[in-house]
C-alpha positions as CSV (number, residue, x, y, z in Angstrom):
1,M,75.7,156.0,-94.8
2,T,75.1,153.9,-97.8
3,N,73.4,155.8,-100.6
4,V,71.4,153.7,-103.0
5,A,72.7,154.7,-106.4
6,I,70.2,154.8,-109.3
7,S,72.4,152.3,-111.1
8,A,71.7,149.7,-108.3
9,R,68.0,149.9,-108.8
10,R,66.0,146.9,-110.0
11,R,63.2,146.9,-112.6
12,L,59.8,145.6,-111.5
13,G,58.6,143.1,-114.0
14,A,57.8,144.5,-117.5
15,S,56.9,147.9,-116.0
16,D,59.0,151.0,-116.3
17,L,59.3,151.2,-112.5
18,T,62.7,150.7,-110.9
19,V,63.3,150.5,-107.1
20,S,66.1,150.4,-104.6
21,P,66.9,146.7,-103.7
22,V,66.0,147.5,-100.1
23,G,62.8,149.4,-99.6
24,L,60.8,150.3,-96.5
25,G,57.8,148.3,-95.3
26,C,55.4,150.7,-93.5
27,M,53.2,148.4,-91.5
28,S,55.0,149.1,-88.2
29,L,54.3,152.8,-88.7
30,A,50.7,152.1,-87.8
31,G,51.7,150.8,-84.3
32,V,51.3,147.1,-85.2
33,Y,54.6,146.2,-83.4
34,G,54.3,148.7,-80.6
35,A,53.4,152.4,-80.3
36,A,54.6,154.5,-83.2
37,D,55.0,158.3,-83.2
38,D,53.6,159.8,-86.4
39,A,56.1,162.6,-86.5
40,E,59.0,160.2,-86.1
41,S,57.5,158.0,-88.7
42,E,57.3,160.8,-91.2
43,K,61.0,161.7,-90.4
44,L,62.0,158.1,-91.0
45,I,60.3,158.1,-94.5
46,L,62.1,161.4,-95.4
47,H,65.4,159.9,-94.2
48,A,64.8,156.8,-96.3
49,I,64.2,159.0,-99.4
50,D,67.3,161.1,-98.6
51,C,69.3,157.9,-98.5
52,G,68.1,157.0,-102.0
53,V,65.5,154.4,-101.0
54,N,62.5,155.0,-103.3
55,H,60.3,152.0,-102.6
56,L,57.6,152.6,-99.9
57,D,55.2,149.8,-99.3
58,T,52.0,150.2,-97.3
59,A,48.4,148.9,-97.2
60,D,44.9,150.0,-96.4
61,M,44.7,147.5,-93.5
62,Y,47.9,148.7,-91.7
63,G,46.1,150.5,-88.9
64,W,43.0,150.6,-91.2
65,G,44.3,153.7,-93.1
66,H,46.7,155.0,-90.5
67,S,49.9,153.9,-92.3
68,E,48.7,155.3,-95.6
69,S,47.9,158.6,-94.0
70,V,51.3,158.9,-92.4
71,V,53.0,158.0,-95.7
72,G,50.8,160.5,-97.5
73,R,51.8,163.3,-95.3
74,A,55.5,162.4,-95.4
75,I,55.8,162.3,-99.2
76,K,54.2,165.7,-99.9
77,G,56.6,167.5,-102.1
78,R,58.7,164.3,-102.7
79,R,56.1,162.3,-104.7
80,D,58.1,162.0,-107.9
81,E,61.1,160.6,-106.0
82,I,59.4,157.4,-104.9
83,V,57.7,154.2,-106.1
84,L,54.5,154.1,-104.0
85,A,52.9,150.7,-103.3
86,T,49.8,150.0,-101.4
87,K,47.4,147.0,-101.0
88,F,43.7,146.4,-100.7
89,G,41.4,143.5,-100.2
90,Q,41.4,142.8,-96.5
91,V,38.3,144.1,-94.7
92,R,37.6,144.6,-91.0
93,R,35.1,142.4,-89.3
94,E,34.4,143.5,-85.7
95,G,35.1,140.7,-83.2
96,Q,36.4,138.4,-85.9
97,G,39.4,137.9,-88.1
98,N,39.8,140.0,-91.2
99,G,37.7,139.2,-94.2
100,V,38.7,139.4,-97.8
101,D,36.8,141.3,-100.6
102,G,37.9,140.9,-104.2
103,R,34.7,142.0,-105.9
104,P,35.2,144.3,-108.9
105,E,33.0,147.0,-107.3
106,Y,35.1,146.9,-104.1
107,V,38.3,147.1,-106.0
108,A,37.3,150.5,-107.4
109,Q,36.1,151.8,-104.0
110,A,39.2,150.6,-102.2
111,C,41.5,152.3,-104.8
112,D,39.7,155.7,-104.4
113,A,40.0,155.5,-100.6
114,C,43.7,154.7,-100.9
115,L,44.3,157.6,-103.2
116,Q,42.5,159.9,-100.8
117,R,44.5,158.8,-97.7
118,L,47.8,158.9,-99.6
119,G,46.9,162.3,-101.1
120,V,48.1,161.3,-104.5
121,D,46.6,161.1,-108.0
122,V,48.2,157.7,-108.9
123,I,49.4,154.6,-107.1
124,D,52.5,153.1,-108.6
125,I,51.8,149.5,-107.5
126,F,48.4,148.4,-106.4
127,Y,48.3,145.0,-104.9
128,Q,45.5,142.6,-104.0
129,H,46.6,142.0,-100.4
130,R,44.9,138.6,-100.1
131,V,43.2,136.5,-102.8
132,D,39.5,136.2,-102.4
133,P,38.6,132.5,-102.8
134,H,35.0,133.4,-103.6
135,V,35.8,135.7,-106.5
136,P,37.6,134.5,-109.7
137,I,41.0,136.1,-109.8
138,E,40.2,137.1,-113.4
139,E,37.4,139.3,-112.2
140,T,39.4,141.0,-109.5
141,V,42.4,141.6,-111.7
142,G,40.2,142.7,-114.6
143,A,38.8,145.5,-112.3
144,M,42.4,146.4,-111.2
145,G,43.3,146.6,-114.9
146,K,40.6,149.2,-115.4
147,L,42.3,151.3,-112.8
148,V,45.5,151.3,-114.9
149,A,43.4,152.3,-118.0
150,Q,41.9,155.1,-115.9
151,G,45.4,156.4,-114.9
152,K,44.8,155.7,-111.2
153,V,47.4,152.9,-111.0
154,R,50.6,152.3,-112.9
155,A,51.2,148.6,-112.2
156,L,49.5,145.6,-110.6
157,G,50.7,143.3,-107.9
158,L,49.5,140.2,-106.0
159,S,50.3,139.3,-102.4
160,E,50.3,135.7,-101.1
161,A,49.0,134.2,-104.4
162,R,49.9,130.6,-105.3
163,P,51.5,129.8,-108.7
164,E,48.4,128.8,-110.6
165,T,46.6,131.9,-109.4
166,I,49.5,134.1,-110.6
167,R,49.3,132.5,-114.0
168,R,45.6,133.1,-114.3
169,A,45.9,136.7,-113.1
170,H,48.8,137.4,-115.4
171,A,46.8,136.1,-118.4
172,A,44.0,138.5,-117.5
173,H,46.3,141.6,-117.1
174,P,50.1,141.9,-116.8
175,I,51.2,141.5,-113.2
176,A,54.4,143.4,-112.4
177,V,55.2,142.1,-108.9
178,V,54.2,139.3,-106.5
179,Q,54.8,139.7,-102.8
180,T,55.3,136.9,-100.4
181,E,57.0,136.3,-97.0
182,Y,60.5,135.3,-97.9
183,S,63.5,134.8,-95.6
184,L,66.1,132.3,-94.6
185,L,63.5,131.1,-92.0
186,Y,60.4,130.9,-94.2
187,R,60.9,130.3,-97.9
188,Q,59.2,127.1,-99.1
189,E,56.1,128.7,-100.6
190,A,58.1,131.7,-101.7
191,E,60.6,129.6,-103.7
192,E,57.7,127.8,-105.4
193,T,56.2,131.2,-106.2
194,R,59.5,132.5,-107.5
195,A,59.8,129.7,-110.0
196,T,56.5,131.0,-111.5
197,T,57.2,134.7,-111.3
198,R,60.6,134.2,-112.9
199,D,59.1,132.2,-115.7
200,L,56.6,135.0,-116.4
201,G,58.9,137.9,-116.1
202,I,57.3,139.1,-112.8
203,S,59.4,140.6,-110.1
204,F,59.3,139.2,-106.5
205,V,59.0,141.4,-103.4
206,A,60.1,139.8,-100.2
207,Y,58.2,140.9,-97.2
208,S,59.3,140.0,-93.7
209,P,62.8,139.2,-95.0
210,L,64.1,139.3,-91.5
211,G,61.6,136.7,-90.2
212,R,59.5,139.4,-88.4
213,G,62.6,140.5,-86.5
214,F,63.9,137.0,-85.6
215,L,66.9,137.2,-88.0
216,T,68.1,140.6,-86.6
217,G,69.3,138.7,-83.5
218,A,67.6,141.2,-81.3
219,L,65.0,138.7,-80.1
220,K,67.0,136.5,-77.8
221,T,64.4,135.5,-75.1
222,L,60.7,135.2,-74.8
223,D,60.8,138.5,-72.8
224,D,61.7,140.3,-76.0
225,I,58.5,139.3,-77.7
226,D,55.6,141.7,-77.5
227,G,52.9,143.3,-79.6
228,R,51.8,141.5,-82.8
229,R,54.8,139.2,-82.7
230,A,53.3,137.4,-79.7
231,Q,50.5,136.1,-81.9
232,H,52.9,134.3,-84.3
233,P,53.6,130.6,-83.9
234,R,57.3,131.1,-84.5
235,F,57.5,133.0,-81.2
236,Q,55.5,130.6,-79.1
237,P,57.5,128.9,-76.3
238,Q,57.3,125.5,-78.0
239,N,58.9,126.9,-81.1
240,F,61.1,129.8,-79.9
241,A,64.0,127.9,-78.6
242,S,64.6,125.8,-81.7
243,N,64.2,128.8,-84.0
244,R,66.7,130.8,-81.8
245,V,69.2,128.0,-82.5
246,L,68.8,128.5,-86.2
247,V,69.3,132.3,-85.9
248,E,72.5,131.7,-83.9
249,R,73.9,130.0,-87.0
250,I,73.3,133.1,-89.0
251,E,74.7,135.3,-86.3
252,A,77.9,133.2,-86.4
253,Q,78.3,133.6,-90.1
254,A,77.6,137.4,-89.9
255,A,80.3,137.8,-87.2
256,H,82.7,136.0,-89.5
257,K,81.7,138.2,-92.4
258,G,82.0,141.4,-90.3
259,C,78.4,142.5,-90.5
260,T,75.2,142.1,-88.5
261,A,72.8,139.2,-88.7
262,A,70.2,141.4,-90.3
263,Q,72.6,142.5,-93.0
264,I,73.7,139.1,-94.0
265,A,70.1,137.8,-94.0
266,L,69.0,140.6,-96.3
267,A,72.1,140.2,-98.4
268,W,71.1,136.5,-98.9
269,V,67.6,137.5,-100.1
270,L,69.0,140.1,-102.5
271,A,71.6,137.5,-103.8
272,Q,68.7,135.3,-105.1
273,G,68.5,137.4,-108.3
274,E,68.0,140.8,-109.8
275,D,64.2,140.1,-109.9
276,V,64.1,140.1,-106.1
277,V,63.8,143.1,-103.9
278,A,63.2,143.3,-100.1
279,I,60.9,145.5,-98.0
280,P,62.0,145.1,-94.3
281,G,59.9,147.1,-92.0
282,T,60.9,149.2,-89.1
283,R,60.0,152.4,-87.2
284,Y,63.5,153.2,-86.1
285,A,66.1,155.1,-88.2
286,A,69.0,153.2,-86.7
287,R,67.5,149.9,-87.7
288,F,66.7,151.3,-91.1
289,D,70.4,152.3,-91.5
290,E,71.5,148.9,-90.5
291,N,69.2,147.3,-93.0
292,L,70.4,149.5,-95.8
293,G,73.9,148.5,-94.9
294,A,73.1,145.1,-96.4
295,L,73.9,146.7,-99.8
296,D,77.5,146.8,-98.7
297,V,77.6,143.1,-98.0
298,T,78.7,141.0,-101.0
299,L,78.2,137.3,-100.7
300,T,80.0,134.7,-102.8
301,S,78.0,131.8,-104.3
302,A,79.7,129.6,-101.6
303,E,78.5,131.9,-98.8
304,V,75.0,132.0,-100.2
305,A,75.0,128.2,-100.3
306,E,76.4,128.0,-96.7
307,L,73.7,130.3,-95.4
308,S,71.0,128.3,-97.2
309,A,72.3,125.1,-95.7
310,S,72.4,126.7,-92.2
311,I,68.6,126.9,-92.2
312,P,67.3,124.3,-94.7
313,P,63.8,124.9,-96.2
314,G,61.2,123.8,-93.7
315,A,63.6,123.9,-90.7
316,A,61.7,126.7,-88.8
317,S,59.3,125.7,-86.1
318,G,55.8,127.0,-86.3
319,T,53.7,128.1,-89.2
320,R,54.1,131.6,-90.8
321,Y,50.8,132.8,-89.3
322,P,48.3,131.6,-86.7
323,A,45.8,129.1,-88.0
324,G,43.3,131.7,-89.1
325,G,45.8,133.7,-91.0
326,M,47.3,130.6,-92.7
327,G,43.9,130.0,-94.3
328,A,44.2,133.3,-96.2
329,V,47.7,132.9,-97.6
330,Y,49.1,131.1,-100.7
331,L,45.7,130.9,-102.4
């Protein structure tokens, strides 16, 4: 089993936080992609820590607190071994899509609630999960900065913010990390974002680096699609077949390389630069171990280019989110 040596860790922006290149996204631990067993989820987190993975990423909207509570129970006694990230800003609206709240007073309330569920005194990375178009980013980030001054948060992050928003936010208070969906399948907005984060010295966190499971090669027919995945356009019948053809190209290159499709796809993400880290999510130890094995896959510049050419930017069929969700990203 690959053990993530401390020397392999990557620094997050100008902060003093360093993380394993492959972390653990904890959304599925809330049952988003099918039923999750809390006890097994806690075992998975401890297994990740034992393997040297120190980057755990959750959010208050993952099961509306469920994921944070699971993570909080798991890390008791291991807190100083991890970099703990959580996100705020999405709010539940019964019978409707999620709302967004970036008001300064809500920022403070949300942080206190996250701290309580996680059972910790300080959050290492506190993200605004979605930009609130009705609140100037300077006001939201200013309130987040106060949390740093109060010792409740160590570093700030943004999720799904567009380049000009990132620049305004960073001018209001240093931003350590920006998180956006980034994979061989979906990368146009992420690469525009990365040009800005790299210019500002901000690290980039790739979520859904396996295309919500598509790039694992495990989703071969529409019968394999269930749970939250079924809502995503990439998995709709009119898009699935063409996307599956793209994935087959990655599978072929993985077979030639002697690794799995997931491993070569993650290795491609990590090869983009030392400022990039990935947080693939899973609730299965075997899948986690496979993902971590990406650290043993070394790609030449020619192989990186070949993979990039296999799925050119914009080649995937279907938007990243359903129409309602697309209105809340890259703002």
